[in-house]
N, C-alpha and C positions, 0 to 999 in steps of 0.2 A: 503054781503060777508059771505061766509060760514066759518065755523069753520075749515074746512079741509085745507084751505089756510094758516091758522095760524101755523100749525104744519109743522115741518121739515119732508121731505120725507126720509125714511130709506130703500127704495127699493134698492136692489142690482143693481148696474150698471155694465155693461160689463167691465171686467178687461182688461185694455189695455196691460198688460204684462210689463216686466221690460223694462226700457228705454235702448235702444241700443246706443253704442257709435257712434259718427259720423265718417265719412270717414277720416277726418284729424287725429283723435285719433287712428284709426286702422292702418293707414299708419305709424304714429310715433311709435306705439307699435311694428309693424313688423320690422321697421328699428332698434329700440333699441334691440330687441331680436336677430336679426342677428348680430349686433355689439357685444353683450354680448357673444354669442356663439363663435364668431371669437376670442375674447379675451381669453375665457376659453380654446379653442383649442390651441392657441399660448402659454398659460401658461402650458398646459399639454405637449406640444412639448418641451418646455424649461426644464421642470422637467424630462422628459424622457432622454433628451440629457445629463443633469447634472448627472442623475443616471447612465447612461451608461458610462460616463467618469469616475465617481467615482469607479465603479466596475472595469473598465479597469486599473485604477491607483492602486487599491488594488491588482489585479492580478499581475501586474508588480512588485509591492512592495513585494508580497509574493515570486515571482520567484527570485527576486534579493536577498532577505533575505535567501532563501533556498540555492541558489548558493553560497552565502557568507559563510553560515554555513558549507556546504559541502567542500568548498575550504579550510576552516580552519581545518576541520577534516581530510583532505586528508593525511597530514603528520602522523597523529596518525594511520590511517588505513594502511599506507605504513609500519610503524614501526611494527604494529601487524603482517602484512603479511610476512615481511622479517625476523623479529627477534623472536617474541614471539610464533607464530604458529609453526615454526619448533622445537623450544624447547619443546613445549607442546607435539607435536607428538613424539619426541624422548622419552620423559618420558612416553608417552602413549603406545608405542609399547610393552613394558614389560607387562603392565596391560592387554592390549587387547589379547596378546598371552597367558597370564596366564588364562584368562577367556576361551579362545578357547580350550586350553589344558585340563582344568578342565571339560569342557563340553564333550570333546572327550573321556576323561578317564571314565566319567560316562556312556557313551553310550555303548550299548551292541554290540560289534563288535569283529571280529576276526583279529588278527595280530597287530603288533606294529604300533605306529604312525610314520610317516615319515614327517620330517620338512625340507623344502627347504627354505633357507634364503639367503639374500644378504651376500656376504663375510664380509662386514663391520659390519653386525649385528650378526655374528656368536658368538662372546664372550658374548654378552648380552643375547642371546637365551640360550646358554649353562648354564648361571648363573640362568636362570629362571627354568630350568628343575627340579632341586632338590625341588622346591616349590610344585610340583605336584607328591607326592609319589605314587609309585605303577603303574606308567605309563611308559611302555617301549616305548622309542622314539629314533629314529635315526635322527641326525641333519646333514644336508648336505649343504655345501656352493654351491650356484647356481649363476653363473656369469650372467645369464640372468635376474636376479631379481635386482631391484634398492633398495637402502636403504629404509627400511620401508615396504618392501613387503615380505610376508611370505606365503608359501603354506603348509597347514596342510593336510596330506593325511592319510587315513586308508583304506586299501583294495581298492575298486574301487571309493570310495568317496573322494573328496578333497574340502577344503575350502580355499579361498584366503583372506588374510588381506592386504590391500593396504593403508597404512597411508600416503604415498606420494600423492596419488590421492586425499585423503581427505584433506590434507593440500593445495593442488592446488585448490580444490573447495572452500575452505574457503578463500584463497587469492583472487581468482576470485570474490567471493561474496563481499569481502571488497573493491576491486577495482571498482566493478560496483556501489556500494553505493556512493563512493567518486567521480565518474565521471559523472557530470550532462549532458554531451553532448550525452551520450548514452541512455538518458531517452526517453521514448515515451509518448507523451501527448495525451490524448483523447479529450481534449477540443480545440485543434487547436494550 
């Protein structure tokens, strides 16, 4: 016997590669993967449905809350439009006319100012004229004008003050804010 047979052989043998799973294991793996994906998809669908319902509930809650707040504010807006805005406009006519007269007095123009006012506003306008010294002005009652309307003219130029239209615009804006049925929604 030779000494070579006593030693272990360390020659490299051909690597058989990793062991592959059997057919049964591969079939079970594929079935488990398909079942897991189906469960995950079902869970995602449930989450999407719950999220959509929650968002819809929030939208409905917001719309209900907004409608409730506007309904509660409607009497306040009505009072503003009916009582307070006309009083403010009555008090404002004098100040607006005074500003217009002061600007007209400072302008370089020939001829006196001509004021056409509603007959009801004639005493108030005549009371304002002394506040603008040195401005020759003629005040005429004009039945075509509504209270709160004044035409200030000088030569060929004329300026119109219409506080009644301003009051109407303010009242319309307050009414539009308090009426949720005239709203337009962009989201459906």
